[in-house]
N, C-alpha and C positions, 0 to 999 in steps of 0.2 A: 301485141297480138296482131295489129294491122301489118306490121313489118313481116311477121311470120306468114300471114296469109298471102301477102304480096310475093314473098320469096317462093312459097309453095305454088302459087299461080304461075310464076315465071318458070319454075321447075317443071310443072305439069305441061306447060306449053312446049318446053324443050323436049319432053318425052314424046309429045304428040308429033313434033317435027321429026324425031328420030324413029319412032316405031308406031305411030298411030294411036288411036284412042284406047282407053282401058276397056277390056272385055268384062262385062258385068251381067248379072241376072237381077231382075227387079220383081217386086211384088206390090200389089195395090194396098194402100192404107185403108183400113176398114174401121167402122165403129162397132163397139161391143160393150156389154156391161162387165165390169170388173170390180173386185174388192180392192179399194184403194189402199196404198201402203201408208203406215204411220211410223214416224221415226221415234225411237226410244234411245235414251242416253243411259249408259251403264258404266261399270267400273271394272278395271282389270286388276286381277290379283294373281301373283305367281302361284303355280299349283303346289310347289313345295317350298317351304320356308322353315329352316331349322336353326335353333339356338344350340350351338355345340358347347358342352360343359365339361369341366374336369371330372375324370372318373376316380381319381384319388388325389390326395393332398401333395403339395410340394411347391418348389419355387419355379417360376416360368423361366426356362433356360434359353429358349429360342422362339421367335415369332417369324414364321416364314411366309408372310403375306402382307399386303397393303389393302386398305379398303378400296373396293372397286376392281380388285384382281379377279380374273377368271382362273379357276383352279380345277384341275382334273380329279376325278374320283380316286380316293386312296392317297392323295398327296398329304404329307405330314404338314399340318398348318401350325401347330403349337407343340413344343417339346417341354415337358415338365422334367425337372432335374431327376435323374435316375441313377446317379453315380453309385450310391450305396446299394441300391437295389440290383444294379448290374453286377456288383461284387458278390452279392448274395446268390445271384443266378450262377455265376462261375463256380462258387463254392458248392452249390447244390448239384451242379452238373458233374463236378469231380466226384462228389460223394455217390451220385447215381451210377457213374462209371465203375467205381470200386465195388459197390454192392452188387452190380450186375455180374461182375467177374466172380464174386463170391457165390452168387446164386447159381451161375453156370457150373462152377466147380463142385458145389454141394449137390447139384442135381446128379452129376456123374457118381459122386460118392454114395448117394442114396441108391442109385441103380446097382452099385457094387455091394450094397448093404454094409458099407464101412462106417456109416453114421446112423443115428436114430432119426425117427420121423420128426421128433420135437426139435432137434438141432437144425434139420432142414427147414422146418416151418418158421423157426426164428430168423434164419437168414432170408427166407422168402419174404417175410413181413418187412424186414429192414429194406429190402430192394423195392418192394411196392411203395413203402412210405417215402423212400428217397425219390422215386419217379414222380409221385404225387406232389411232393414239395417242390421239385424242379418245375413241374407243369404250372403250379400255382404262381410261382415267382415269375415265370416267363409271361404268363397272362398279365400279371401286375405290371411288368415292364412294358408290354405292348400298350397297356392302357395309359402309360405315360406319354404316348404319342397320340395327339388328337388329329385324326385324318378326315379329309373331305368325304362325306357319305355318298356323294354323287358329283357329276360335273356341275359346277356352281359358280356364282359370283359372290364375293364377300361384300356384305352391305353394312356391317357394323363390327367394331372391335371393342371389347369390354375390359381388356387387361393390358398391363404394361410389362416390359421386360424386368425381371427380377422380383416381380410381385409374388407374394405367397397366396396360393389358392387352395381351397378345400374341395373335397368331392362335392360336385353339384354346382360349383361356381361357374357362371356363364363366361365363356371365353370370346366367342364371336358368333355372328349370325350370317348364314349363307342362304341364298335362294337359287332355285333352279329356273333359269330364265328361258329355257327351251320350251316350256309348257306353261300355259296360262289358263286361268278360270275367269270367265267374264260373266258378271251378274247384272241383270236388268230387272226392274220392277215394272210389271206389265198388268194391265187390266185383265180380269178373268175372261172377258169376251174374246180377247186376242189369244190368251193362253190356250183356250179350248181349240183353237185352229192350228196349234203347233203339234209336231210329231217328234217323239223322242228318237234320237240318233240321226235325224235329218241334218243336212249340212246347210248352214246359213252364211251369208257374207256379212262380215262385221267390219265397219270402217274404224281405223285407228290412225289418227293424225292424217298423213297423206297417203296411206296405204290401206290395204284391206286384208283380212284374215279369213280363211275358210274354217269355220268353227262348227263343232258338233253339239247339238242340243243333248245335254245329259240328264237334266232334271227340272221339273217345275215343283217348287216347294209349296206344300199346302199350308202355309202359315203366312197369311197376308197382313198388310198394314190396315188397321181398322179405320184410319183416317182417310187414306187415299184409295182404299179398296183395290190395291195392287198386290201382286204376288211375285216373289223372286223366281226368276228363270235363269238357270245356269248353263253356260256353254263352255266347252273346252277347245283349245286350239294349240297347234304346234307352231313355235316361232322358228323361222329359218334365218333369213337375212335381216328381218326387221329388228329394230331395237325399241323395246317398250319399257315402261316404268310401272312399278307397283303403284296402284291407285290412279293410273292414267284413265282418261275418258275414252269411251268407246261408243259407237252408234250402230244401231241395227234398224232396218226397215221391215216391218211385218204387216201383214194384211189385217185390216180392222173390219168390223161388222158393217153391213150396209153396202149396197152396190151403187156404182155410178157409171155413167157412160163416158168412154174414152176412146181415143184413137189407138188402134192395135196394129202392130207390125211383127214380123218374125224376129226372134231374139237375135239372130245373126245380123240383123239390120242395124242394131245399136252397137257402136264401137266407141272406144276412148280416143279422144284427140284433145291435146292441150289441157289434159287433166279433167275433162268433162265428157259426159255422154253426148254423142251426136249421131245423126242419121244423114245420109246423102240421098237427096231426091234428084230425079232426072228431069230437066227442063225440056221444052219443045225443041230446043236447039241442040239436044243431045249433049248437054254439059251437066256436070255434077254441082249441086248446090248443097252446102253444108248447113245444118240447122242443129243448134244445141237443144237437147230434150231433157225432160224430167221423167224418170220412171215412176209410173203410178201404181202398177201392179203386174202380176205374172199370170199367164194362162197357158200352162204347159210349155210348148215350144214357141209361144208368142209372148210379147210384152206390151203392156199398155203404157202409152206415153202422153205427155202434154207438152205442147210447144206452140209458140206464136208462128203463124205463117203456114202451118201444116193443115191439110184438109183431107177429108175422106175422098178416096179415088186417086190420089196422087201416086206416082210411081216412086218407090223407095228401093234403094240398092240393098239386096240381101246377100249377094255373093260377089266377091271381087272388090268389096269396099275398102279392104286393106291397101289396095293399090291406087285408090282414088284420092284426089286432092281437090280443094275448092276451085270451081270453075274449070276443071280439067275436062277434056272431051271423053265421052264414053260411047261404047257400042253395046246395045242390049241384045243378048243372045236369045232370050226367050220371048221376044216380041212375036 
């Protein structure tokens, strides 16, 4: 960390030598009453998890996946032996073609009144039966192919090549990793302050997710007096695990006095929240802060060394480095 700060200081000094101080706008740190945040720990669960089963009996002829594979929707994952069924389909298709020709020929003959209505009806029934039989066999053949119901990751394999399976035998388990549900058990006093469909920031490992509040379940734990609150989030570049820990900070009852700054004054540096204050010598001083609560477009913070009345950078801080020179535009 010291080496990084030293490098940044040298870099900012070079910038000053080349182009002068960074142009910034500042705001005074004030004190105000806020609802402090409380951190809760929850659990991630994939929004969709499916156990794919055989739809009819047969021998497993092909397995087109490995556990951990990402598979596209409609990809054939397991093929059940369908050689006999395929032969039946071809026979039924030929029969359907023949009966169709007979039906078309008899239709013309009926129009010419060369045959009786009964003769025509008998041929028509054979054609309808042949079409129905072909359709049924084609559906059975399709069901010999077990396909991915959506873009997914294979998490379990339940069968081996050459194994006999019956209808309903579990073959594999897949999950949709692009959407997750996150559940927290929260006291009622905090639940009452939440709003459905609001977006909350949830920490997962070293990243954060924007999650939507979907429900507060009115079935609490009688021992802890907490209630399940569910959030849903889309996963983009992050990689998460089913059952992984997640954290969210929510406002709790009871107000406390804290230092308040504009939200834009708090930025991320070196994986932590920081603010830049401006010294009398017009240089930037970086201070790590803890977020205590939110007040609209302002944020309550706690940090050693900060006091009410100090100037904090609210615009231009993305270009500021520790101990770099600054020029305040709104003085």
